[in-house]
C-alpha positions in Angstrom: -63.5 17.7 4.5 -64.6 17.8 0.8 -68.0 16.6 -0.4 -69.0 16.3 -4.0 -72.6 16.7 -3.1 -74.3 19.6 -4.8 -76.8 21.6 -2.8 -79.5 21.1 -5.4 -81.6 24.1 -4.6 -78.8 26.6 -4.8 -76.5 25.2 -7.5 -73.6 25.4 -5.0 -71.1 22.7 -4.0 -70.1 21.9 -0.5 -66.3 22.5 0.0 -66.1 22.3 3.8 -68.2 21.1 6.7 -67.4 21.7 10.4 -69.3 20.9 13.6 -68.7 23.3 16.5 -67.4 21.7 19.7 -69.9 21.1 22.6 -67.9 23.5 24.8 -67.7 26.2 22.1 -67.8 29.8 23.5 -69.9 32.3 21.5 -67.7 33.7 18.7 -68.3 35.6 15.5 -68.3 33.1 12.7 -65.8 35.0 10.5 -63.3 34.8 13.3 -64.1 31.2 14.0 -63.7 30.2 10.4 -60.3 32.0 10.1 -58.9 29.4 12.5 -60.5 26.5 10.7 -59.7 27.4 7.1 -56.1 27.4 5.9 -54.9 30.6 4.2 -58.3 32.3 4.8 -58.3 36.0 5.7 -61.2 37.5 7.6 -62.1 39.6 4.5 -62.3 36.4 2.4 -64.6 34.8 4.9 -66.7 37.9 5.2 -67.0 38.1 1.4 -68.1 34.4 1.3 -70.7 35.1 4.0 -72.0 38.2 2.1 -72.4 36.1 -1.0 -74.5 33.6 0.9 -71.8 30.9 0.8 -71.7 30.2 4.6 -74.5 28.2 6.0 -75.2 27.2 9.6 -77.6 24.4 10.2 -78.8 24.7 6.6 -79.4 28.5 6.5 -77.1 31.2 5.1 -75.7 33.5 7.8 -73.9 36.8 7.9 -70.3 37.2 9.2 -71.5 38.6 12.5 -73.4 35.4 13.4 -72.2 34.0 16.8 -71.3 30.4 16.6 -72.9 28.0 19.2 -72.0 24.5 20.4 -73.0 21.8 18.0 -73.6 24.2 15.0 -73.1 22.5 11.6 -71.2 25.0 9.4 -70.9 24.5 5.6 -68.9 26.5 3.1 -70.5 26.4 -0.4 -69.0 27.5 -3.6 -70.3 27.8 -7.2 -67.7 25.4 -8.6 -67.1 21.8 -7.5 -64.2 21.2 -5.0 -60.9 20.6 -6.7 -58.5 17.7 -6.2 -55.7 19.3 -4.2 -53.2 16.7 -5.4 -50.4 18.3 -7.4 -49.7 16.3 -10.5 -46.2 16.1 -12.1 -45.9 17.7 -15.5 -42.9 17.5 -17.8 -42.3 21.3 -18.2 -38.7 22.3 -19.0 -36.9 24.3 -16.3 -34.1 26.8 -16.7 -31.9 25.8 -13.8 -29.1 28.2 -13.0 -27.6 26.3 -10.0 -28.3 23.0 -8.4 -26.9 20.8 -5.6 -28.4 18.1 -3.4 -30.0 20.7 -1.1 -31.4 23.4 -3.3 -31.8 24.8 -6.7 -32.0 28.3 -8.2 -34.0 28.7 -11.4 -34.8 31.5 -13.9 -38.6 31.6 -14.3 -40.0 32.7 -17.6 -42.7 35.3 -17.7 -46.2 33.8 -18.1 -45.5 30.9 -15.8 -47.6 30.7 -12.6 -45.5 29.7 -9.6 -48.0 27.4 -7.7 -51.4 26.0 -8.4 -54.3 28.3 -7.4 -57.6 29.7 -8.6 -57.9 29.2 -12.4 -54.3 27.9 -12.6 -54.2 24.2 -11.6 -51.7 23.0 -14.2 -48.7 24.2 -16.1 -47.3 25.8 -12.9 -43.7 25.8 -11.7 -44.8 23.5 -8.8 -46.1 20.9 -11.3 -42.7 21.0 -13.1 -40.8 20.7 -9.8 -42.8 17.7 -8.7 -42.1 16.1 -12.1 -38.3 16.8 -12.0 -37.6 16.2 -8.3 -40.4 14.0 -6.9 -41.6 15.0 -3.4 -40.2 18.2 -2.2 -40.7 19.5 1.4 -43.4 22.0 2.1 -43.0 25.1 4.3 -46.6 24.7 5.6 -49.6 22.7 4.4 -50.1 25.1 1.5 -49.2 22.6 -1.3 -46.2 24.7 -2.4 -43.4 22.1 -2.5 -39.9 23.5 -2.0 -41.0 27.2 -2.2 -40.0 29.9 0.3 -40.9 32.8 -2.0 -42.6 33.4 -5.3 -42.7 35.9 -8.1 -45.7 37.0 -10.1 -46.9 35.1 -13.1 -45.8 37.9 -15.5 -42.6 38.7 -13.8 -39.5 36.8 -15.0 -36.4 35.9 -13.0 -34.6 34.1 -10.2 -36.2 31.9 -7.6 -34.7 29.6 -5.0 -36.2 26.1 -4.2 -35.3 24.1 -1.1 -35.0 20.3 -1.4 -35.0 19.4 2.3 -37.1 20.6 5.3 -34.0 22.0 7.0 -33.0 24.0 3.9 -36.5 25.2 3.4 -36.8 26.6 7.0 -33.3 28.0 6.9 -34.0 29.9 3.7 -37.4 30.9 5.2 -35.6 32.4 8.1 -33.3 34.4 5.9 -36.4 35.8 4.1 -38.0 36.6 7.4 -35.0 38.5 8.6 -34.6 40.3 5.3 -31.1 39.1 4.9 -31.7 37.7 1.4 -30.4 40.0 -1.4 -33.0 40.5 -4.2 -32.7 43.0 -6.9 -35.2 43.6 -9.7 -34.9 45.6 -12.9 -38.0 47.5 -13.9 -39.0 50.0 -16.6 -41.4 52.6 -15.2 -43.3 55.6 -16.5 -41.8 59.1 -16.0 -38.6 60.4 -14.5 -37.6 60.7 -10.8 -36.5 63.9 -9.1 -33.7 62.0 -7.3 -31.3 59.4 -8.7 -32.2 57.0 -5.9 -34.6 56.8 -3.0 -36.8 54.6 -0.8 -40.5 54.0 -0.8 -41.8 52.9 2.6 -45.4 52.3 3.5 -48.0 49.6 4.4 -49.4 47.3 1.8 -52.7 45.4 1.9 -55.3 44.2 -0.5 -57.0 47.0 -2.4 -60.6 47.1 -1.1 -61.7 48.4 -4.6 -60.0 45.5 -6.4 -59.0 42.4 -4.5 -56.5 41.3 -7.1 -54.3 44.4 -6.4 -52.2 45.6 -3.5 -52.6 49.1 -2.3 -50.1 51.4 -0.5 -51.3 52.9 2.8 -49.6 55.3 5.2 -50.9 53.9 8.5 -49.5 50.8 10.2 -52.9 49.4 11.1 -53.9 49.3 7.4 -51.3 46.8 6.1 -47.9 45.1 6.3 -44.7 47.2 6.3 -43.1 47.2 2.8 -39.8 48.9 1.9 -38.4 49.2 -1.6 -35.1 51.0 -2.4 -34.8 52.2 -6.0 -31.9 53.5 -8.1 -32.3 55.1 -11.6 -30.1 53.3 -14.1 -31.2 55.1 -17.3 -33.6 58.0 -17.9 -35.5 58.5 -21.2 -37.8 61.4 -20.3 -41.0 59.5 -20.7 -39.7 56.3 -18.9 -36.9 55.3 -16.6 -35.1 52.0 -16.2 -34.6 51.4 -12.5 -33.1 48.8 -10.1 -35.2 47.9 -7.1 -33.8 46.3 -4.0 -36.4 44.7 -1.8 -36.1 44.9 2.0 -39.5 43.1 2.4 -41.3 40.8 0.0 -45.0 41.7 -0.1 -47.4 40.7 -2.8 -47.0 43.0 -5.9 -44.6 45.2 -3.7 -42.7 46.9 -6.5 -45.8 47.2 -8.8 -47.9 48.8 -6.0 -45.1 51.0 -4.7 -44.2 52.4 -8.1 -47.8 53.1 -8.9 -48.3 54.9 -5.6 -45.3 57.0 -6.4 -46.8 58.0 -9.8 -44.4 55.8 -11.8 -46.4 52.6 -12.6 -44.5 49.8 -14.4 -44.5 50.0 -18.1 -47.2 47.8 -19.6 -48.6 46.8 -16.2 -52.3 46.9 -16.9 -53.4 46.1 -13.3 -51.6 49.2 -11.9 -52.3 51.7 -14.7 -49.1 51.1 -16.8 -50.9 50.2 -20.1 -51.7 53.9 -20.8 -49.4 56.7 -21.8 -48.5 58.4 -18.6 -45.8 60.8 -20.0 -44.5 61.8 -23.4 -45.7 63.7 -26.4 -49.2 64.0 -27.8 -48.0 63.3 -31.3 -49.7 60.4 -33.1 -46.2 59.1 -34.0 -45.4 58.8 -30.2 -48.7 57.1 -29.5 -48.0 54.5 -32.3 -44.5 53.9 -30.9 -45.9 53.1 -27.5 -48.6 50.9 -28.9 -45.9 48.9 -30.7 -43.9 48.8 -27.5 -46.9 47.4 -25.6 -47.3 44.7 -28.3 -43.7 43.8 -27.9 -44.0 43.6 -24.1 -47.6 42.6 -23.2 -46.6 42.1 -19.5 -45.3 44.4 -16.8 -41.6 45.3 -17.4 -40.3 43.6 -14.3 -37.4 41.1 -13.9 -35.9 39.5 -10.8 -32.3 40.0 -11.9 -30.2 39.2 -8.7 -30.5 36.8 -5.9 -28.1 36.3 -3.0 -28.3 34.2 0.1 -26.3 32.1 2.5 -26.2 28.4 1.7 -28.0 26.7 4.6 -25.6 23.7 4.7 -22.2 25.1 3.6 -22.6 28.6 5.1 -21.2 30.0 1.8 -22.6 33.2 0.4 -24.2 32.5 -3.0 -25.0 35.1 -5.6 -26.8 34.7 -8.9 -27.7 37.1 -11.8 -30.1 36.5 -14.7 -29.9 38.7 -17.8 -33.0 40.5 -19.1 -35.2 38.1 -21.1 -35.7 38.6 -24.8 -39.0 40.6 -24.6 -37.5 43.0 -22.1 -34.1 43.5 -23.8 -35.8 44.0 -27.2 -38.1 46.6 -25.6 -35.1 48.4 -24.1 -33.3 48.4 -27.4 -36.4 50.0 -29.0 -36.7 52.6 -26.3 -33.0 53.6 -26.3 -33.2 53.9 -30.1 -36.3 56.1 -30.0 -34.9 58.3 -27.1 -31.6 58.9 -28.9 
């Protein structure tokens, strides 16, 4: 339930209000709210409580507060609640394949896939709603037609389902890791082996919630497996192909950073500084120019393969490197030779 009323004394806006059932057993409020709020992790709820944004019966509580029958719980935020309606926007789409059941498109770098914090318009979902009207949703997360996503500053292939059956069939293929996805990335440094696998557990980085972090222990995160193969080596950088076995948030970016090979120009994971090469001013200038040319992480979703949910046919798509990435590679090959 949304309420535009501002809590005058705090300058906070009410986003949600719940009343605990008369038969409610005592339970920690962070745990209780996790079941009430869509897409809310326990850490998110705890952070909101620490910031004084969770009130019970008009008073802020900590996340260990035990909920009691009849408690009135409010979630307050510094910004007014947003309209969750997704408005159609006429944004051109680069469609690689389309039939009445699904479409495959090549997303440009810089485009956010679905509306979220600070990005409520200009997203791929706004464009999809404009071009195709109402698309099915995998859950109530306002992500019409989407079974997977790629980061804002990553370019490349994405499949969109047009019917509920197609969406759940594709979702099932992702769940069982039977979808073929290959990315092309430029990373810092050289590898000892021409190919290999990075396996670990990914979770939000406690030091920076925007990032994912690689952990060795199962209880610390979700299993993530990335297979990589070196395509070209340039001493200070390597062009690699990455095949995803799992699809975790920032998987390739976090895995490569954990292996000491952050993606070229990936500021969030340490790739916007010189990690290898010469100390000569000429080299430094060359890299600065390369960063200007490619102000985003050098990552492109180049291949996508899956079974068509209706025809049972295996479909396979490739997308060439976009202009910024191919120009960068030309510059690096020239310099290296």
